[in-house]
C-alpha positions as CSV (number, residue, x, y, z in Angstrom):
1,X,8.2,15.3,3.9
2,X,4.5,15.5,3.5
3,X,2.2,13.7,5.8
4,X,-1.2,12.4,4.8
5,X,-4.7,13.5,5.6
6,X,-7.8,11.2,5.6
7,X,-8.0,11.7,1.8
8,X,-5.6,10.6,-0.8
9,X,-3.5,13.8,-0.9
10,X,-0.8,14.9,1.5
11,X,-0.5,17.9,3.7
12,X,2.1,19.1,6.2
13,X,1.1,17.9,9.6
14,X,3.3,19.1,12.5
15,X,2.8,17.2,15.7
16,X,4.3,17.4,19.2
17,X,6.6,20.1,17.9
18,X,7.8,17.9,15.0
19,X,6.8,17.0,11.4
20,X,6.0,13.5,10.3
21,X,8.6,12.1,8.0
22,X,6.7,10.3,5.2
23,X,3.7,10.6,3.0
24,X,2.2,7.2,2.2
25,X,-0.4,6.6,-0.5
26,X,-1.6,3.1,-1.4
27,X,-4.2,2.7,-4.1
28,X,-5.1,-0.3,-6.2
29,X,-7.4,1.5,-8.6
30,X,-6.9,4.5,-10.9
31,X,-7.6,7.9,-9.4
32,X,-10.7,8.5,-11.4
33,X,-12.5,5.8,-9.5
34,X,-11.7,6.6,-5.9
35,X,-14.7,8.8,-5.2
36,X,-17.3,7.0,-3.1
37,X,-15.1,4.1,-2.1
38,X,-14.1,3.2,1.4
39,X,-10.5,3.6,2.5
40,X,-8.5,2.4,5.5
41,X,-5.8,4.1,7.5
42,X,-3.3,2.2,9.6
43,X,0.4,2.3,10.6
44,X,2.9,-0.1,9.1
45,X,5.8,-1.8,10.9
46,X,7.9,1.4,10.7
47,X,5.1,3.5,12.3
48,X,4.2,5.3,9.1
49,X,0.7,5.9,8.0
50,X,-0.6,3.8,5.1
51,X,-3.8,4.7,3.2
52,X,-5.4,2.0,1.1
53,X,-8.7,0.8,-0.3
54,X,-7.8,-2.7,0.8
55,X,-8.9,-3.7,4.3
56,X,-5.8,-4.5,6.4
57,X,-5.0,-7.9,7.8
58,X,-7.2,-9.0,10.7
59,X,-6.0,-7.7,14.0
60,X,-4.4,-4.6,12.5
61,X,-5.7,-1.4,14.2
62,X,-7.2,0.9,11.6
63,X,-10.0,3.3,10.9
64,X,-12.0,3.7,7.7
65,X,-12.9,6.8,5.8
66,X,-14.6,7.8,2.5
67,X,-12.2,8.4,-0.4
68,X,-13.4,11.7,-1.7
69,X,-12.1,14.3,-4.2
70,X,-8.6,15.6,-3.6
71,X,-8.6,18.8,-1.7
72,X,-5.1,19.3,-0.2
73,X,-4.1,22.8,0.8
74,X,-0.8,22.3,-0.9
75,X,-2.4,20.7,-4.0
76,X,0.2,18.0,-4.5
77,X,-0.7,14.7,-6.0
78,X,0.6,11.6,-7.7
79,X,-2.2,10.3,-9.9
80,X,-2.6,7.0,-11.7
81,X,-4.3,7.0,-15.1
82,X,-5.0,4.1,-17.6
83,X,-5.7,4.0,-21.3
84,X,-6.3,0.9,-23.5
85,X,-2.7,-0.2,-23.4
86,X,-0.8,1.4,-20.6
87,X,-0.8,2.8,-17.1
88,X,1.1,5.9,-16.0
89,X,1.8,7.8,-12.8
90,X,1.8,11.6,-13.0
91,X,3.2,14.0,-10.4
92,X,1.1,17.2,-10.0
93,X,2.6,20.3,-8.4
94,X,0.0,23.0,-8.0
95,X,2.0,24.6,-5.2
96,X,3.6,28.0,-5.5
97,X,7.1,26.5,-5.0
98,X,9.4,23.9,-6.5
99,X,8.6,20.4,-5.2
100,X,10.6,17.1,-5.4
101,X,8.4,14.0,-5.7
102,X,9.6,10.4,-4.9
103,X,7.5,7.4,-5.7
104,X,8.2,3.8,-4.6
105,X,6.3,0.8,-6.1
106,X,5.1,-1.5,-3.4
107,X,3.1,-4.1,-5.4
108,X,2.7,-4.2,-9.2
109,X,0.9,-6.4,-11.7
110,X,2.5,-4.4,-14.5
111,X,5.8,-5.9,-15.7
112,X,7.0,-2.5,-17.0
113,X,6.5,-0.9,-13.6
114,X,8.3,-3.5,-11.4
115,X,7.9,-3.9,-7.6
116,X,10.7,-2.1,-5.7
117,X,11.3,0.5,-8.4
118,X,11.6,4.1,-7.5
119,X,11.0,7.3,-9.5
120,X,11.9,10.9,-8.6
121,X,11.4,14.2,-10.3
122,X,11.6,17.9,-9.3
123,X,8.8,20.0,-10.6
124,X,8.5,23.7,-11.0
125,X,5.4,25.5,-9.6
126,X,2.2,24.8,-11.4
127,X,3.5,21.9,-13.5
128,X,2.9,18.2,-13.9
129,X,5.2,15.4,-15.1
130,X,4.8,11.8,-16.0
131,X,7.0,9.8,-13.6
132,X,6.6,6.4,-15.3
133,X,4.5,4.8,-18.0
134,X,4.2,1.1,-18.5
135,X,2.6,-0.9,-21.2
136,X,0.2,-3.6,-20.0
137,X,-0.5,-7.1,-21.4
138,X,-4.2,-7.6,-21.9
139,X,-7.0,-5.1,-21.4
140,X,-7.8,-5.7,-17.7
141,X,-6.7,-3.1,-15.2
142,X,-3.7,-4.4,-13.2
143,X,-3.2,-3.9,-9.5
144,X,-0.7,-1.2,-8.5
145,X,0.2,-0.1,-5.0
146,X,2.7,2.8,-4.5
147,X,3.9,5.1,-1.8
148,X,4.9,8.7,-2.5
149,X,6.4,11.6,-0.7
150,X,7.3,15.2,-1.6
151,X,9.7,17.8,-0.3
152,X,9.0,21.5,-0.7
153,X,11.4,24.0,-2.1
154,X,14.3,23.8,-4.5
155,X,16.9,21.1,-3.7
156,X,19.5,23.8,-4.7
157,X,18.3,26.2,-1.9
158,X,21.0,27.7,0.3
159,X,20.0,29.3,3.6
160,X,21.1,32.9,3.4
161,X,18.9,35.2,5.6
162,X,19.7,38.9,5.3
163,X,19.5,39.3,9.1
164,X,18.6,37.2,12.2
165,X,15.0,36.1,12.3
166,X,12.5,38.3,14.1
167,X,11.1,36.7,17.2
168,X,7.6,35.7,16.1
169,X,5.5,37.3,18.8
170,X,4.8,40.9,20.0
171,X,7.7,43.4,20.5
172,X,8.5,43.8,24.2
173,X,7.1,40.4,25.2
174,X,9.1,37.6,26.7
175,X,8.2,33.9,26.6
176,X,10.2,30.8,27.4
177,X,11.6,28.4,24.8
178,X,10.4,24.9,25.8
179,X,12.5,23.0,23.2
180,X,15.4,23.9,21.0
181,X,18.5,22.1,19.6
182,X,20.2,20.1,21.0
183,X,17.2,19.1,23.1
184,X,15.3,16.4,21.2
185,X,12.5,15.3,23.3
186,X,10.0,15.4,20.4
187,X,12.2,16.9,17.8
188,X,13.6,13.6,16.6
189,X,13.3,13.8,12.9
190,X,15.4,15.7,10.4
191,X,12.6,18.2,9.7
192,X,12.3,19.1,13.4
193,X,15.9,18.8,14.7
194,X,16.5,22.5,14.7
195,X,12.9,23.6,15.3
196,X,12.1,25.9,18.2
197,X,9.1,25.5,20.5
198,X,8.0,28.6,22.3
199,X,5.4,28.4,25.2
200,X,2.7,31.0,24.2
201,X,-0.8,31.4,25.7
202,X,-3.5,30.3,23.4
203,X,-4.5,33.3,21.1
204,X,-1.1,35.1,21.3
205,X,-0.6,37.1,18.1
206,X,2.1,35.7,15.8
207,X,4.2,37.8,13.4
208,X,6.2,36.8,10.4
209,X,9.9,36.2,11.3
210,X,11.0,36.9,7.7
211,X,9.4,38.2,4.6
212,X,8.3,35.8,1.8
213,X,5.3,34.3,0.0
214,X,2.6,32.2,1.7
215,X,2.6,28.8,0.1
216,X,0.5,26.9,2.6
217,X,-2.2,27.9,5.2
218,X,-4.5,25.6,7.1
219,X,-7.0,27.0,9.6
220,X,-9.8,24.5,9.9
221,X,-8.7,22.4,12.8
222,X,-9.8,23.1,16.4
223,X,-8.5,20.0,18.1
224,X,-5.3,19.3,19.9
225,X,-4.1,16.5,22.2
226,X,-0.9,14.5,23.0
227,X,-2.1,11.6,20.9
228,X,-0.8,10.3,17.5
229,X,-4.2,10.4,16.0
230,X,-4.0,14.2,16.2
231,X,-0.8,14.5,14.2
232,X,-2.6,15.7,11.0
233,X,-4.7,18.2,12.9
234,X,-2.3,21.2,13.3
235,X,-3.1,24.5,11.8
236,X,-0.1,25.8,9.9
237,X,1.3,28.6,7.8
238,X,4.3,28.1,5.5
239,X,6.2,31.0,4.0
240,X,8.6,30.6,1.1
241,X,11.7,32.8,1.5
242,X,13.8,34.4,-1.2
243,X,16.6,31.9,-0.8
244,X,14.3,28.9,-1.3
245,X,13.9,27.9,2.3
246,X,10.5,27.8,4.0
247,X,9.4,29.1,7.4
248,X,6.9,26.9,9.2
249,X,4.6,28.2,11.9
250,X,2.5,25.4,13.5
251,X,-0.2,24.6,16.1
252,X,-2.0,27.8,15.3
253,X,-5.3,28.8,16.8
254,X,-8.5,27.7,15.0
255,X,-9.7,30.2,12.4
256,X,-7.1,32.8,13.3
257,X,-5.0,32.8,10.1
258,X,-4.9,36.3,8.5
259,X,-3.0,35.6,5.3
260,X,-3.9,33.7,2.2
261,X,-1.9,31.4,-0.1
262,X,0.0,33.6,-2.7
263,X,0.2,36.6,-0.5
264,X,3.5,38.4,0.1
265,X,4.1,39.1,3.8
266,X,6.8,41.4,5.2
267,X,8.9,40.8,8.3
268,X,6.9,41.6,11.4
269,X,3.5,41.3,9.7
270,X,0.6,39.8,11.8
271,X,-0.2,36.4,10.3
272,X,-2.2,34.4,13.0
273,X,-2.6,33.6,16.6
274,X,-0.9,30.8,18.6
275,X,-2.9,27.8,19.5
276,X,-3.0,24.2,20.7
277,X,-4.0,22.3,17.5
278,X,-2.6,19.0,16.4
279,X,-0.3,16.6,18.3
280,X,0.6,18.8,21.2
281,X,0.6,18.7,25.0
282,X,-0.2,22.4,25.5
283,X,-0.4,25.8,23.7
284,X,2.8,26.7,22.0
285,X,4.3,27.8,18.7
286,X,6.5,25.4,16.7
287,X,8.7,27.4,14.4
288,X,11.2,26.0,12.0
289,X,13.0,26.9,8.8
290,X,13.1,24.0,6.3
291,X,15.2,23.2,3.2
292,X,14.7,20.5,0.6
293,X,17.6,18.1,0.9
294,X,16.6,16.2,-2.2
295,X,14.4,13.5,-0.8
296,X,13.2,15.1,2.4
297,X,12.7,18.4,4.1
298,X,15.3,19.1,6.8
299,X,15.3,21.9,9.4
300,X,18.1,24.4,9.6
301,X,19.8,26.1,12.6
302,X,18.5,29.6,13.0
303,X,19.2,32.7,15.1
304,X,16.8,35.3,16.4
305,X,17.3,39.1,16.5
306,X,18.2,40.4,20.0
307,X,18.9,43.9,21.0
308,X,20.3,46.0,18.1
309,X,19.7,43.0,15.9
310,X,22.5,41.0,17.6
311,X,22.0,37.3,16.8
312,X,20.6,35.2,19.6
313,X,20.7,31.3,19.4
314,X,17.6,29.8,21.0
315,X,18.3,27.5,23.9
316,X,15.9,25.3,25.8
317,X,14.4,27.0,28.9
318,X,15.8,30.4,27.9
319,X,13.5,33.5,28.1
320,X,13.1,34.8,24.6
321,X,12.3,38.5,24.1
322,X,11.0,40.2,20.9
323,X,12.8,43.4,19.8
């Protein structure tokens, strides 16, 4: 699932070798009025981030930020709009892949959009769709708080790589795997269960493990620490494969990304350098292949190419060599 940034739009945010599970968005005013307001960020009882323009209850740890224009790398949004008689929520997918949106109504002053209701839709690339429209009584704007999340890729995707994945560092090099299934020290969520963490010195060249189209690339973060506040600070590349799955390369070095969104990359192409950005205790590469399971992104078991392309299953503490 998407995680949130300090604006009202989500972005993938790998942390400690895992991805956050939920995107939360809580607004009480239509999207056209958020610019210039103050927002607040805090964790709810389940540990998920909530972003809102209402100050949280006294004693709740939070930080504030300015609600500015939407500028997500992935360009995903659920917007509220109001006319004279109704309110509607619209999902916007400006990503280069299929996206499934799911919206949950937290609080509502609109009878036609009841609290506890949920709405889901799968959108093709570059499209938008009204998720719900409710007629209001009276002319005053009614309060509406909602959370939304999004899963990338087609829910019909079937993992079918043509060959084992290329080890994503330089040919002839060997580095240790610090975490792989079934070890689950930090890989505790469905989207990280089968992820592979590889210990790489900061600045090690990273190469595409499989060909595809770049759908997400973040390169502006230069911070990393083993602290939850850093979980949305990882630099990432995401590559859409021909079977609808997505390759994720995370914790990349600041300003090292050498591909752009929309570019087609081939297997073995240099794409970035390893780093130590985001929620991480040391330099490493977090690599995972993800599939849209309908309501969330889940990771998939993978095999790397060994000598003569013989499949190698990554195991924690094994030396991994690129061929």
